[in-house]
C-alpha positions in Angstrom: 0.1 -0.5 -0.2 1.3 3.5 -0.5 0.9 6.0 2.3 -0.8 9.8 1.7 1.4 10.7 4.6 5.1 10.1 6.2 4.2 7.3 8.8 6.0 7.0 11.4 6.1 5.9 15.3 5.8 9.0 16.9 7.6 10.6 19.9 6.4 13.3 21.5 6.9 14.7 25.2 3.5 14.6 25.8 4.3 11.0 25.6 7.2 10.3 27.9 6.2 8.5 31.1 2.8 7.3 29.9 3.7 3.5 30.0 1.2 1.6 29.0 -1.1 4.7 28.4 -3.1 6.3 25.9 -2.9 10.2 26.2 -5.7 12.1 24.7 -3.6 14.8 22.9 -0.5 15.6 21.4 0.5 18.7 22.1 3.7 20.0 21.1 3.5 19.2 16.9 5.9 21.9 15.3 4.7 23.3 11.8 5.8 26.6 9.9 3.2 29.1 10.3 2.8 30.0 6.3 1.6 26.3 5.5 -1.9 26.9 7.7 -4.6 25.8 7.2 -3.9 22.3 9.4 -6.0 19.0 8.9 -5.3 17.3 12.3 -7.1 14.3 14.3 -9.6 14.9 16.7 -10.8 12.3 18.6 -13.5 11.1 16.0 -12.8 12.4 13.1 -10.2 15.5 11.3 -10.6 19.7 12.4 -9.3 22.3 10.7 -6.9 24.3 12.3 -6.6 28.0 11.0 -3.3 28.8 12.5 -0.7 27.4 14.9 -0.6 27.8 18.7 2.3 29.8 20.3 4.1 30.6 16.9 4.8 27.4 15.9 2.8 24.2 17.4 0.0 22.8 17.3 -2.4 19.9 18.8 -3.9 17.0 17.2 -5.8 14.5 19.5 -5.0 10.9 19.1 -7.9 8.8 17.0 -8.2 5.6 18.7 -9.1 1.9 17.2 -8.3 3.0 13.6 -7.9 1.9 10.5 -4.5 3.9 8.6 -6.2 3.7 5.3 -9.6 5.0 6.3 -7.8 7.9 7.9 -5.8 8.6 4.5 -9.4 8.6 2.5 -10.7 11.1 5.3 -8.0 13.5 5.2 -8.5 13.1 0.9 -12.3 14.6 1.3 -11.9 16.8 3.8 -8.3 18.3 1.5 -11.0 18.2 -1.7 -13.8 20.1 -0.1 -12.1 22.3 1.5 -10.0 22.8 -1.5 -13.1 23.6 -3.5 -14.3 26.2 -1.1 -11.5 28.3 -0.4 -10.3 27.8 -4.5 -6.9 26.8 -3.8 -6.3 25.0 -7.2 -5.5 21.6 -5.6 -8.6 19.9 -7.0 -9.3 19.2 -10.5 -11.9 16.8 -12.6 -11.3 13.5 -12.9 -9.8 14.0 -16.4 -6.4 14.0 -18.6 -6.6 17.7 -18.5 -7.8 17.5 -15.1 -4.3 15.4 -14.2 -2.1 18.1 -16.2 -3.7 20.6 -14.0 -2.7 19.2 -10.8 0.5 18.3 -11.8 1.2 22.3 -12.1 -0.6 23.0 -9.4 2.3 21.2 -7.3 4.7 22.4 -9.5 4.2 26.1 -8.7 4.8 25.3 -5.2 8.6 23.6 -6.0 7.1 20.1 -6.0 8.0 18.5 -9.0 9.6 14.8 -7.9 5.9 13.3 -7.6 4.2 10.0 -7.7 0.3 9.4 -8.0 -1.7 7.3 -6.2 -4.3 5.8 -7.6 -7.3 2.8 -6.8 -6.0 -0.8 -7.4 -7.6 -2.3 -11.0 -9.3 -6.0 -10.5 -12.3 -7.7 -9.5 -15.1 -5.2 -8.8 -13.0 -2.4 -9.9 -13.4 0.0 -12.3 -10.6 0.4 -14.7 -7.5 3.3 -15.1 -8.4 5.7 -18.3 -5.3 5.0 -20.1 -4.1 8.6 -19.4 -3.3 7.1 -15.8 -1.3 3.5 -16.5 1.6 2.5 -15.2 3.5 6.0 -15.6 1.1 8.8 -16.0 3.4 11.8 -18.4 6.4 10.0 -16.9 5.0 10.1 -12.9 4.8 6.9 -10.8 1.7 5.4 -10.5 1.0 3.7 -7.5 -2.2 1.4 -6.7 -3.6 2.1 -3.0 -6.2 -0.2 -1.9 -7.9 2.9 0.7 -8.4 5.0 -2.9 -12.0 4.9 -4.3 -13.0 4.5 -7.5 -12.8 7.3 -9.3 -10.4 9.4 -7.3 -6.7 10.2 -8.1 -4.2 11.8 -6.2 -0.9 13.6 -6.8 1.7 14.2 -4.1 5.3 14.9 -3.5 7.3 11.3 -3.5 8.6 13.0 0.1 5.8 12.6 2.3 6.9 14.7 5.0 6.3 17.2 3.0 2.2 16.6 3.0 2.1 15.5 6.3 2.8 12.4 8.9 0.3 10.0 10.8 1.8 9.2 13.6 1.0 5.2 15.2 1.0 5.8 19.3 0.4 2.3 19.3 -1.0 0.1 15.5 -4.5 1.3 15.9 -4.4 4.6 17.8 -2.8 7.2 15.6 -2.4 10.7 15.4 -2.9 12.8 11.8 -1.3 15.8 11.2 -1.3 17.5 7.4 1.0 20.7 7.4 0.8 21.4 3.5 -3.1 20.6 1.7 -3.1 23.4 0.2 -0.1 23.4 -1.9 1.1 19.4 -1.4 -1.6 17.5 -2.4 -3.4 17.9 -5.2 -6.6 15.9 -6.0 -8.9 14.5 -9.1 -12.0 13.1 -8.8 -15.3 13.1 -10.7 -18.7 12.9 -7.9 
């Protein structure tokens, strides 16, 4: 599975001394203030944070008992909704022209070492259009089991430019997307 975000074992001052216990929140996450807004995990889903607290720190709640792939699709849905509302230019139609516009969006922000995340094909799944073959316009294409049919996502190969899914345990995670408007481009047809 290709991940949407950088996936790490999360280490934080908030977790020190809590052996066997899961805290409710991680409150010392460093961000760059000019990449706001930030999409972070809450106890029940995701929430947008408009600006950093205390200059360059944000907080994110820990989501309990989640499947990372489900979280990734939720992140994509949230970014698509916000991108359309705020007219970021990162959401395009699921067409070849939309793909080229999405690539141009990332390139505008200096993100040209990219790859394309697509749903897998096969039994019960839609076929991908030819322009989203094994290499879409010479960019690598990565099938992702978590991505719904009719969607594609263009992201930097280095996912740290987008954000992090931090594992507290195997199914308890914290999510921080710190570059939603510039680091993720989305194609979808619905």
